[in-house]
PyMOL Python script that loads the backbone (N, CA, C, O; Angstrom):
from pymol import cmd

cmd.read_pdbstr("""\
ATOM      1  N   MET A   1       0.988  -1.069   0.083  1.00  0.00           N
ATOM      2  CA  MET A   1      -0.168  -0.052   0.075  1.00  0.00           C
ATOM      3  C   MET A   1       0.598   1.600   0.356  1.00  0.00           C
ATOM      4  O   MET A   1       0.231   2.774   0.322  1.00  0.00           O
ATOM      5  N   ALA A   2       1.664   0.947   0.596  1.00  0.00           N
ATOM      6  CA  ALA A   2       3.142   2.320   0.954  1.00  0.00           C
ATOM      7  C   ALA A   2       3.715   2.971  -0.559  1.00  0.00           C
ATOM      8  O   ALA A   2       4.107   4.085  -0.905  1.00  0.00           O
ATOM      9  N   LYS A   3       3.507   1.409  -1.371  1.00  0.00           N
ATOM     10  CA  LYS A   3       4.297   2.101  -2.714  1.00  0.00           C
ATOM     11  C   LYS A   3       2.965   2.849  -3.501  1.00  0.00           C
ATOM     12  O   LYS A   3       3.056   3.854  -4.207  1.00  0.00           O
ATOM     13  N   ASN A   4       1.748   2.121  -3.204  1.00  0.00           N
ATOM     14  CA  ASN A   4       0.674   2.899  -3.945  1.00  0.00           C
ATOM     15  C   ASN A   4       0.509   4.434  -3.430  1.00  0.00           C
ATOM     16  O   ASN A   4       0.325   5.566  -3.877  1.00  0.00           O
ATOM     17  N   LYS A   5       0.602   4.083  -2.808  1.00  0.00           N
ATOM     18  CA  LYS A   5       0.359   5.859  -2.404  1.00  0.00           C
ATOM     19  C   LYS A   5       1.688   6.631  -2.788  1.00  0.00           C
ATOM     20  O   LYS A   5       1.502   7.681  -3.402  1.00  0.00           O
ATOM     21  N   GLN A   6       3.294   6.197  -2.465  1.00  0.00           N
ATOM     22  CA  GLN A   6       3.899   6.875  -3.076  1.00  0.00           C
ATOM     23  C   GLN A   6       4.268   7.166  -4.794  1.00  0.00           C
ATOM     24  O   GLN A   6       5.013   8.037  -5.242  1.00  0.00           O
ATOM     25  N   GLN A   7       3.455   6.096  -5.578  1.00  0.00           N
ATOM     26  CA  GLN A   7       3.377   6.420  -7.176  1.00  0.00           C
ATOM     27  C   GLN A   7       1.957   7.410  -7.132  1.00  0.00           C
ATOM     28  O   GLN A   7       1.936   8.228  -8.051  1.00  0.00           O
ATOM     29  N   LYS A   8       1.103   7.442  -6.461  1.00  0.00           N
ATOM     30  CA  LYS A   8       0.172   8.402  -6.603  1.00  0.00           C
ATOM     31  C   LYS A   8       0.907   9.957  -6.328  1.00  0.00           C
ATOM     32  O   LYS A   8       0.737  10.808  -7.201  1.00  0.00           O
ATOM     33  N   LYS A   9       1.649  10.277  -5.211  1.00  0.00           N
ATOM     34  CA  LYS A   9       1.930  11.271  -4.624  1.00  0.00           C
ATOM     35  C   LYS A   9       2.723  11.630  -6.438  1.00  0.00           C
ATOM     36  O   LYS A   9       2.417  12.545  -7.202  1.00  0.00           O
ATOM     37  N   LYS A  10       3.820  10.477  -6.654  1.00  0.00           N
ATOM     38  CA  LYS A  10       4.858  10.903  -7.792  1.00  0.00           C
ATOM     39  C   LYS A  10       3.404  11.587  -9.079  1.00  0.00           C
ATOM     40  O   LYS A  10       3.375  12.769  -9.420  1.00  0.00           O
ATOM     41  N   ASP A  11       2.708  10.879  -9.415  1.00  0.00           N
ATOM     42  CA  ASP A  11       1.823  11.431 -10.377  1.00  0.00           C
ATOM     43  C   ASP A  11       1.359  12.629 -10.050  1.00  0.00           C
ATOM     44  O   ASP A  11       1.241  13.340 -11.048  1.00  0.00           O
ATOM     45  N   ARG A  12       1.057  13.129  -9.086  1.00  0.00           N
ATOM     46  CA  ARG A  12       0.234  13.945  -8.691  1.00  0.00           C
ATOM     47  C   ARG A  12       1.171  15.459  -9.201  1.00  0.00           C
ATOM     48  O   ARG A  12       0.752  16.491  -9.725  1.00  0.00           O
ATOM     49  N   GLU A  13       2.596  15.051  -8.783  1.00  0.00           N
ATOM     50  CA  GLU A  13       3.467  15.919  -8.880  1.00  0.00           C
ATOM     51  C   GLU A  13       3.753  16.249 -10.591  1.00  0.00           C
ATOM     52  O   GLU A  13       3.838  17.334 -11.166  1.00  0.00           O
ATOM     53  N   LYS A  14       3.837  15.140 -11.010  1.00  0.00           N
ATOM     54  CA  LYS A  14       4.090  15.507 -12.288  1.00  0.00           C
ATOM     55  C   LYS A  14       3.163  16.189 -13.250  1.00  0.00           C
ATOM     56  O   LYS A  14       3.439  16.800 -14.282  1.00  0.00           O
ATOM     57  N   ARG A  15       1.462  15.841 -12.423  1.00  0.00           N
ATOM     58  CA  ARG A  15       0.746  16.568 -13.091  1.00  0.00           C
ATOM     59  C   ARG A  15       0.521  18.006 -12.790  1.00  0.00           C
ATOM     60  O   ARG A  15      -0.160  18.819 -13.415  1.00  0.00           O
ATOM     61  N   VAL A  16       1.330  18.181 -11.554  1.00  0.00           N
ATOM     62  CA  VAL A  16       1.168  19.789 -11.081  1.00  0.00           C
ATOM     63  C   VAL A  16       1.906  20.426 -12.016  1.00  0.00           C
ATOM     64  O   VAL A  16       1.506  21.375 -12.690  1.00  0.00           O
ATOM     65  N   ALA A  17       3.500  19.677 -12.099  1.00  0.00           N
ATOM     66  CA  ALA A  17       4.325  20.286 -12.952  1.00  0.00           C
ATOM     67  C   ALA A  17       3.888  20.794 -14.366  1.00  0.00           C
ATOM     68  O   ALA A  17       4.119  21.858 -14.940  1.00  0.00           O
ATOM     69  N   LYS A  18       3.233  19.765 -14.711  1.00  0.00           N
ATOM     70  CA  LYS A  18       3.024  19.665 -16.432  1.00  0.00           C
ATOM     71  C   LYS A  18       2.090  20.999 -16.200  1.00  0.00           C
ATOM     72  O   LYS A  18       2.674  21.982 -16.657  1.00  0.00           O
ATOM     73  N   LYS A  19       0.708  21.352 -15.579  1.00  0.00           N
ATOM     74  CA  LYS A  19       0.284  22.402 -15.597  1.00  0.00           C
ATOM     75  C   LYS A  19       1.043  23.715 -15.349  1.00  0.00           C
ATOM     76  O   LYS A  19       0.755  24.780 -15.895  1.00  0.00           O
ATOM     77  N   LYS A  20       1.717  23.592 -14.755  1.00  0.00           N
ATOM     78  CA  LYS A  20       2.466  24.621 -14.494  1.00  0.00           C
ATOM     79  C   LYS A  20       3.576  25.324 -15.545  1.00  0.00           C
ATOM     80  O   LYS A  20       3.791  26.520 -15.736  1.00  0.00           O
ATOM     81  N   HIS A  21       4.091  24.347 -16.051  1.00  0.00           N
ATOM     82  CA  HIS A  21       4.920  24.238 -17.586  1.00  0.00           C
ATOM     83  C   HIS A  21       3.978  24.925 -18.811  1.00  0.00           C
ATOM     84  O   HIS A  21       4.386  25.634 -19.731  1.00  0.00           O
ATOM     85  N   LEU A  22       2.883  24.585 -18.594  1.00  0.00           N
ATOM     86  CA  LEU A  22       1.694  24.981 -19.911  1.00  0.00           C
ATOM     87  C   LEU A  22       1.298  26.346 -19.595  1.00  0.00           C
ATOM     88  O   LEU A  22       1.125  27.166 -20.496  1.00  0.00           O
ATOM     89  N   GLU A  23       1.107  26.708 -18.050  1.00  0.00           N
ATOM     90  CA  GLU A  23       0.335  28.253 -18.107  1.00  0.00           C
ATOM     91  C   GLU A  23       1.991  29.257 -18.343  1.00  0.00           C
ATOM     92  O   GLU A  23       2.064  30.412 -18.764  1.00  0.00           O
ATOM     93  N   ASP A  24       2.885  28.563 -18.015  1.00  0.00           N
ATOM     94  CA  ASP A  24       4.365  29.490 -18.399  1.00  0.00           C
ATOM     95  C   ASP A  24       4.426  29.889 -20.056  1.00  0.00           C
ATOM     96  O   ASP A  24       4.470  30.954 -20.672  1.00  0.00           O
ATOM     97  N   MET A  25       4.403  28.415 -20.448  1.00  0.00           N
ATOM     98  CA  MET A  25       4.155  28.927 -21.637  1.00  0.00           C
ATOM     99  C   MET A  25       3.101  29.842 -22.427  1.00  0.00           C
ATOM    100  O   MET A  25       3.384  30.512 -23.420  1.00  0.00           O
ATOM    101  N   LYS A  26       2.045  29.774 -21.922  1.00  0.00           N
ATOM    102  CA  LYS A  26       1.042  30.525 -22.354  1.00  0.00           C
ATOM    103  C   LYS A  26       1.440  32.130 -22.079  1.00  0.00           C
ATOM    104  O   LYS A  26       1.177  33.142 -22.729  1.00  0.00           O
ATOM    105  N   LYS A  27       2.041  31.967 -21.079  1.00  0.00           N
ATOM    106  CA  LYS A  27       2.336  33.670 -20.500  1.00  0.00           C
ATOM    107  C   LYS A  27       3.771  33.957 -21.420  1.00  0.00           C
ATOM    108  O   LYS A  27       3.880  35.155 -21.681  1.00  0.00           O
ATOM    109  N   LYS A  28       4.570  33.352 -21.808  1.00  0.00           N
ATOM    110  CA  LYS A  28       5.536  33.645 -22.856  1.00  0.00           C
ATOM    111  C   LYS A  28       4.823  34.321 -24.100  1.00  0.00           C
ATOM    112  O   LYS A  28       4.964  35.420 -24.636  1.00  0.00           O
ATOM    113  N   SER A  29       3.917  33.119 -24.374  1.00  0.00           N
ATOM    114  CA  SER A  29       3.354  33.106 -25.983  1.00  0.00           C
ATOM    115  C   SER A  29       2.531  34.854 -25.972  1.00  0.00           C
ATOM    116  O   SER A  29       2.421  35.593 -26.950  1.00  0.00           O
ATOM    117  N   GLN A  30       2.095  35.109 -24.663  1.00  0.00           N
ATOM    118  CA  GLN A  30       1.302  36.145 -24.782  1.00  0.00           C
ATOM    119  C   GLN A  30       1.908  37.529 -24.473  1.00  0.00           C
ATOM    120  O   GLN A  30       1.288  38.576 -24.662  1.00  0.00           O
ATOM    121  N   GLU A  31       3.188  37.461 -23.975  1.00  0.00           N
ATOM    122  CA  GLU A  31       4.114  38.391 -23.930  1.00  0.00           C
ATOM    123  C   GLU A  31       4.936  38.471 -25.173  1.00  0.00           C
ATOM    124  O   GLU A  31       5.506  39.560 -25.234  1.00  0.00           O
ATOM    125  N   LYS A  32       5.171  37.751 -26.103  1.00  0.00           N
ATOM    126  CA  LYS A  32       5.739  37.455 -27.426  1.00  0.00           C
ATOM    127  C   LYS A  32       4.553  38.632 -27.923  1.00  0.00           C
ATOM    128  O   LYS A  32       4.697  39.853 -27.975  1.00  0.00           O
ATOM    129  N   THR A  33       3.376  37.831 -28.254  1.00  0.00           N
ATOM    130  CA  THR A  33       2.907  38.376 -29.186  1.00  0.00           C
ATOM    131  C   THR A  33       2.406  39.953 -28.787  1.00  0.00           C
ATOM    132  O   THR A  33       1.790  40.661 -29.582  1.00  0.00           O
ATOM    133  N   GLU A  34       2.806  40.400 -27.325  1.00  0.00           N
ATOM    134  CA  GLU A  34       2.174  41.660 -27.020  1.00  0.00           C
ATOM    135  C   GLU A  34       3.664  42.765 -27.728  1.00  0.00           C
ATOM    136  O   GLU A  34       3.581  43.828 -28.344  1.00  0.00           O
ATOM    137  N   GLN A  35       4.622  42.159 -27.414  1.00  0.00           N
ATOM    138  CA  GLN A  35       5.965  42.819 -27.975  1.00  0.00           C
ATOM    139  C   GLN A  35       6.043  43.097 -29.541  1.00  0.00           C
ATOM    140  O   GLN A  35       6.648  44.060 -30.012  1.00  0.00           O
ATOM    141  N   GLU A  36       5.422  42.226 -30.226  1.00  0.00           N
ATOM    142  CA  GLU A  36       5.296  42.297 -31.597  1.00  0.00           C
ATOM    143  C   GLU A  36       4.218  43.168 -32.191  1.00  0.00           C
ATOM    144  O   GLU A  36       4.231  43.570 -33.355  1.00  0.00           O
ATOM    145  N   SER A  37       3.277  43.430 -31.289  1.00  0.00           N
ATOM    146  CA  SER A  37       2.005  43.830 -31.726  1.00  0.00           C
ATOM    147  C   SER A  37       2.448  45.583 -31.262  1.00  0.00           C
ATOM    148  O   SER A  37       1.843  46.501 -31.814  1.00  0.00           O
ATOM    149  N   GLN A  38       3.379  45.832 -30.372  1.00  0.00           N
ATOM    150  CA  GLN A  38       4.093  47.046 -29.751  1.00  0.00           C
ATOM    151  C   GLN A  38       5.331  47.551 -30.959  1.00  0.00           C
ATOM    152  O   GLN A  38       5.561  48.746 -31.142  1.00  0.00           O
ATOM    153  N   LYS A  39       5.931  46.644 -31.589  1.00  0.00           N
ATOM    154  CA  LYS A  39       6.815  46.695 -32.254  1.00  0.00           C
ATOM    155  C   LYS A  39       6.262  46.751 -34.076  1.00  0.00           C
ATOM    156  O   LYS A  39       6.909  46.682 -35.121  1.00  0.00           O
ATOM    157  N   SER A  40       5.278  46.854 -33.886  1.00  0.00           N
ATOM    158  CA  SER A  40       4.473  47.076 -35.654  1.00  0.00           C
ATOM    159  C   SER A  40       4.729  48.627 -35.729  1.00  0.00           C
ATOM    160  O   SER A  40       4.943  49.084 -36.852  1.00  0.00           O
ATOM    161  N   ILE A  41       4.729  49.255 -34.942  1.00  0.00           N
ATOM    162  CA  ILE A  41       4.436  50.620 -35.458  1.00  0.00           C
ATOM    163  C   ILE A  41       5.930  51.377 -36.074  1.00  0.00           C
ATOM    164  O   ILE A  41       6.927  50.963 -35.481  1.00  0.00           O
ATOM    165  N   PRO A  42       6.105  52.024 -36.757  1.00  0.00           N
ATOM    166  CA  PRO A  42       7.342  52.100 -37.500  1.00  0.00           C
ATOM    167  C   PRO A  42       8.126  53.260 -36.730  1.00  0.00           C
ATOM    168  O   PRO A  42       7.643  53.949 -35.831  1.00  0.00           O
ATOM    169  N   ALA A  43       9.022  53.325 -37.083  1.00  0.00           N
ATOM    170  CA  ALA A  43       9.972  54.297 -36.188  1.00  0.00           C
ATOM    171  C   ALA A  43       9.790  55.839 -36.471  1.00  0.00           C
ATOM    172  O   ALA A  43       9.767  56.764 -35.659  1.00  0.00           O
ATOM    173  N   ARG A  44       9.626  55.868 -38.302  1.00  0.00           N
ATOM    174  CA  ARG A  44       9.039  57.241 -38.498  1.00  0.00           C
ATOM    175  C   ARG A  44       7.604  58.167 -38.126  1.00  0.00           C
ATOM    176  O   ARG A  44       7.419  59.383 -38.074  1.00  0.00           O
ATOM    177  N   SER A  45       6.497  56.732 -37.847  1.00  0.00           N
ATOM    178  CA  SER A  45       5.882  57.444 -37.241  1.00  0.00           C
ATOM    179  C   SER A  45       5.434  58.144 -36.042  1.00  0.00           C
ATOM    180  O   SER A  45       4.639  59.008 -35.672  1.00  0.00           O
ATOM    181  N   LYS A  46       6.340  57.344 -35.614  1.00  0.00           N
ATOM    182  CA  LYS A  46       7.078  57.688 -33.519  1.00  0.00           C
ATOM    183  C   LYS A  46       7.209  58.691 -33.319  1.00  0.00           C
ATOM    184  O   LYS A  46       6.916  59.233 -32.253  1.00  0.00           O
ATOM    185  N   ILE A  47       7.850  59.407 -34.613  1.00  0.00           N
ATOM    186  CA  ILE A  47       8.731  60.391 -34.687  1.00  0.00           C
ATOM    187  C   ILE A  47       7.936  61.425 -35.287  1.00  0.00           C
ATOM    188  O   ILE A  47       8.070  62.586 -34.899  1.00  0.00           O
ATOM    189  N   MET A  48       7.076  61.106 -36.244  1.00  0.00           N
ATOM    190  CA  MET A  48       5.848  62.081 -36.241  1.00  0.00           C
ATOM    191  C   MET A  48       5.122  62.768 -35.250  1.00  0.00           C
ATOM    192  O   MET A  48       4.896  63.944 -34.965  1.00  0.00           O
ATOM    193  N   GLN A  49       4.719  61.219 -34.647  1.00  0.00           N
ATOM    194  CA  GLN A  49       3.646  61.701 -33.686  1.00  0.00           C
ATOM    195  C   GLN A  49       4.003  62.561 -32.299  1.00  0.00           C
ATOM    196  O   GLN A  49       3.394  63.320 -31.546  1.00  0.00           O
ATOM    197  N   SER A  50       5.615  61.890 -32.423  1.00  0.00           N
ATOM    198  CA  SER A  50       5.915  62.844 -31.122  1.00  0.00           C
ATOM    199  C   SER A  50       6.474  64.451 -31.221  1.00  0.00           C
ATOM    200  O   SER A  50       6.749  65.195 -30.280  1.00  0.00           O
ATOM    201  N   ALA A  51       6.550  64.735 -32.710  1.00  0.00           N
ATOM    202  CA  ALA A  51       6.767  65.950 -32.917  1.00  0.00           C
ATOM    203  C   ALA A  51       5.324  66.907 -32.913  1.00  0.00           C
ATOM    204  O   ALA A  51       5.211  68.113 -32.697  1.00  0.00           O
ATOM    205  N   VAL A  52       4.423  66.025 -33.192  1.00  0.00           N
ATOM    206  CA  VAL A  52       3.054  67.073 -32.996  1.00  0.00           C
ATOM    207  C   VAL A  52       2.537  67.267 -31.587  1.00  0.00           C
ATOM    208  O   VAL A  52       2.362  66.169 -31.059  1.00  0.00           O
ATOM    209  N   PRO A  53       2.280  68.122 -30.920  1.00  0.00           N
ATOM    210  CA  PRO A  53       2.000  68.468 -29.834  1.00  0.00           C
ATOM    211  C   PRO A  53       0.347  68.177 -29.509  1.00  0.00           C
ATOM    212  O   PRO A  53      -0.435  68.641 -30.339  1.00  0.00           O
ATOM    213  N   LYS A  54      -0.131  67.557 -28.539  1.00  0.00           N
ATOM    214  CA  LYS A  54      -1.209  67.141 -28.272  1.00  0.00           C
ATOM    215  C   LYS A  54      -1.853  68.462 -27.757  1.00  0.00           C
ATOM    216  O   LYS A  54      -1.269  69.354 -27.142  1.00  0.00           O
ATOM    217  N   ILE A  55      -3.291  68.420 -28.155  1.00  0.00           N
ATOM    218  CA  ILE A  55      -4.195  69.807 -27.703  1.00  0.00           C
ATOM    219  C   ILE A  55      -4.908  69.254 -26.511  1.00  0.00           C
ATOM    220  O   ILE A  55      -5.401  68.132 -26.623  1.00  0.00           O
ATOM    221  N   ASN A  56      -5.004  69.805 -25.558  1.00  0.00           N
ATOM    222  CA  ASN A  56      -5.753  69.572 -24.285  1.00  0.00           C
ATOM    223  C   ASN A  56      -7.100  70.538 -24.403  1.00  0.00           C
ATOM    224  O   ASN A  56      -7.096  71.695 -23.983  1.00  0.00           O
ATOM    225  N   ASN A  57      -8.077  70.010 -24.933  1.00  0.00           N
ATOM    226  CA  ASN A  57      -9.501  70.857 -25.167  1.00  0.00           C
ATOM    227  C   ASN A  57     -10.395  70.864 -24.030  1.00  0.00           C
ATOM    228  O   ASN A  57     -11.430  71.531 -24.011  1.00  0.00           O
ATOM    229  N   ALA A  58      -9.818  69.784 -22.644  1.00  0.00           N
ATOM    230  CA  ALA A  58     -10.529  69.787 -21.639  1.00  0.00           C
ATOM    231  C   ALA A  58     -10.427  71.380 -20.939  1.00  0.00           C
ATOM    232  O   ALA A  58     -11.334  71.964 -20.346  1.00  0.00           O
ATOM    233  N   VAL A  59      -9.239  71.805 -21.165  1.00  0.00           N
ATOM    234  CA  VAL A  59      -8.463  72.778 -20.041  1.00  0.00           C
ATOM    235  C   VAL A  59      -9.684  73.999 -21.113  1.00  0.00           C
ATOM    236  O   VAL A  59     -10.152  74.830 -20.334  1.00  0.00           O
ATOM    237  N   ASN A  60      -9.978  74.123 -21.933  1.00  0.00           N
ATOM    238  CA  ASN A  60     -10.473  75.695 -22.636  1.00  0.00           C
ATOM    239  C   ASN A  60     -12.451  75.117 -22.617  1.00  0.00           C
ATOM    240  O   ASN A  60     -13.387  75.916 -22.635  1.00  0.00           O
ATOM    241  N   ALA A  61     -12.554  73.965 -22.587  1.00  0.00           N
ATOM    242  CA  ALA A  61     -14.136  73.913 -22.525  1.00  0.00           C
ATOM    243  C   ALA A  61     -14.638  74.070 -21.360  1.00  0.00           C
ATOM    244  O   ALA A  61     -15.868  74.123 -21.360  1.00  0.00           O
ATOM    245  N   ASN A  62     -13.946  74.199 -19.993  1.00  0.00           N
ATOM    246  CA  ASN A  62     -14.389  74.262 -19.009  1.00  0.00           C
ATOM    247  C   ASN A  62     -14.242  76.150 -18.543  1.00  0.00           C
ATOM    248  O   ASN A  62     -14.725  76.737 -17.575  1.00  0.00           O
ATOM    249  N   LYS A  63     -13.339  76.709 -19.744  1.00  0.00           N
ATOM    250  CA  LYS A  63     -14.008  78.093 -18.952  1.00  0.00           C
ATOM    251  C   LYS A  63     -14.759  78.928 -20.078  1.00  0.00           C
ATOM    252  O   LYS A  63     -14.803  78.965 -21.308  1.00  0.00           O
ATOM    253  N   LYS A  64     -15.419  79.684 -18.811  1.00  0.00           N
ATOM    254  CA  LYS A  64     -16.488  80.571 -19.600  1.00  0.00           C
ATOM    255  C   LYS A  64     -15.892  81.665 -20.270  1.00  0.00           C
ATOM    256  O   LYS A  64     -14.942  82.297 -19.808  1.00  0.00           O
ATOM    257  N   SER A  65     -16.593  81.960 -21.660  1.00  0.00           N
ATOM    258  CA  SER A  65     -16.289  83.000 -22.418  1.00  0.00           C
ATOM    259  C   SER A  65     -16.736  84.265 -21.687  1.00  0.00           C
ATOM    260  O   SER A  65     -17.732  84.168 -20.970  1.00  0.00           O
ATOM    261  N   THR A  66     -16.081  85.498 -21.793  1.00  0.00           N
ATOM    262  CA  THR A  66     -16.520  86.687 -21.498  1.00  0.00           C
ATOM    263  C   THR A  66     -17.899  87.107 -22.545  1.00  0.00           C
ATOM    264  O   THR A  66     -18.169  86.588 -23.628  1.00  0.00           O
ATOM    265  N   PHE A  67     -18.565  88.092 -21.911  1.00  0.00           N
ATOM    266  CA  PHE A  67     -19.785  88.851 -22.907  1.00  0.00           C
ATOM    267  C   PHE A  67     -19.129  89.062 -24.081  1.00  0.00           C
ATOM    268  O   PHE A  67     -19.569  88.572 -25.121  1.00  0.00           O
ATOM    269  N   THR A  68     -17.876  89.898 -24.057  1.00  0.00           N
ATOM    270  CA  THR A  68     -17.558  90.935 -25.140  1.00  0.00           C
ATOM    271  C   THR A  68     -16.664  89.681 -26.274  1.00  0.00           C
ATOM    272  O   THR A  68     -16.117  89.978 -27.336  1.00  0.00           O
ATOM    273  N   GLN A  69     -16.729  88.506 -25.759  1.00  0.00           N
ATOM    274  CA  GLN A  69     -16.014  87.634 -26.686  1.00  0.00           C
ATOM    275  C   GLN A  69     -17.473  86.764 -27.517  1.00  0.00           C
ATOM    276  O   GLN A  69     -17.701  86.674 -28.724  1.00  0.00           O
ATOM    277  N   ARG A  70     -18.053  86.367 -26.668  1.00  0.00           N
ATOM    278  CA  ARG A  70     -19.558  85.881 -27.134  1.00  0.00           C
ATOM    279  C   ARG A  70     -20.174  86.975 -28.326  1.00  0.00           C
ATOM    280  O   ARG A  70     -20.722  86.606 -29.365  1.00  0.00           O
ATOM    281  N   ARG A  71     -19.959  88.337 -27.936  1.00  0.00           N
ATOM    282  CA  ARG A  71     -20.770  89.369 -28.635  1.00  0.00           C
ATOM    283  C   ARG A  71     -19.860  89.338 -30.126  1.00  0.00           C
ATOM    284  O   ARG A  71     -20.506  89.229 -31.169  1.00  0.00           O
ATOM    285  N   THR A  72     -18.324  89.439 -30.191  1.00  0.00           N
ATOM    286  CA  THR A  72     -17.836  89.499 -31.320  1.00  0.00           C
ATOM    287  C   THR A  72     -17.677  88.461 -32.008  1.00  0.00           C
ATOM    288  O   THR A  72     -17.547  88.478 -33.232  1.00  0.00           O
ATOM    289  N   GLY A  73     -17.670  87.297 -31.198  1.00  0.00           N
ATOM    290  CA  GLY A  73     -17.466  86.108 -31.928  1.00  0.00           C
ATOM    291  C   GLY A  73     -16.229  85.766 -32.002  1.00  0.00           C
ATOM    292  O   GLY A  73     -15.795  85.139 -32.969  1.00  0.00           O
ATOM    293  N   GLY A  74     -15.446  86.154 -30.924  1.00  0.00           N
ATOM    294  CA  GLY A  74     -13.732  85.674 -31.140  1.00  0.00           C
ATOM    295  C   GLY A  74     -13.172  84.918 -29.685  1.00  0.00           C
ATOM    296  O   GLY A  74     -12.014  84.507 -29.609  1.00  0.00           O
TER     297      GLY A  74
END
""", "prot")
cmd.dss("prot")
cmd.show_as("cartoon", "prot")
cmd.util.cbc("prot")
cmd.orient("prot")
């Protein structure tokens, strides 16, 4: 009976190790695909994107215009 118990324990350890190995492989493949998707943007477009400043419209949207600006349209 002791041998049977040891065999079951070894089998369980093998199953757990296999499961962990599969999870690690999935994580690595996911990370690899994420890195590939990030590399897909060409360097030229990155330069162009960084050269163009981003406009923050939220600051202007909260500011109320004065009466004269509304009247003159400016």
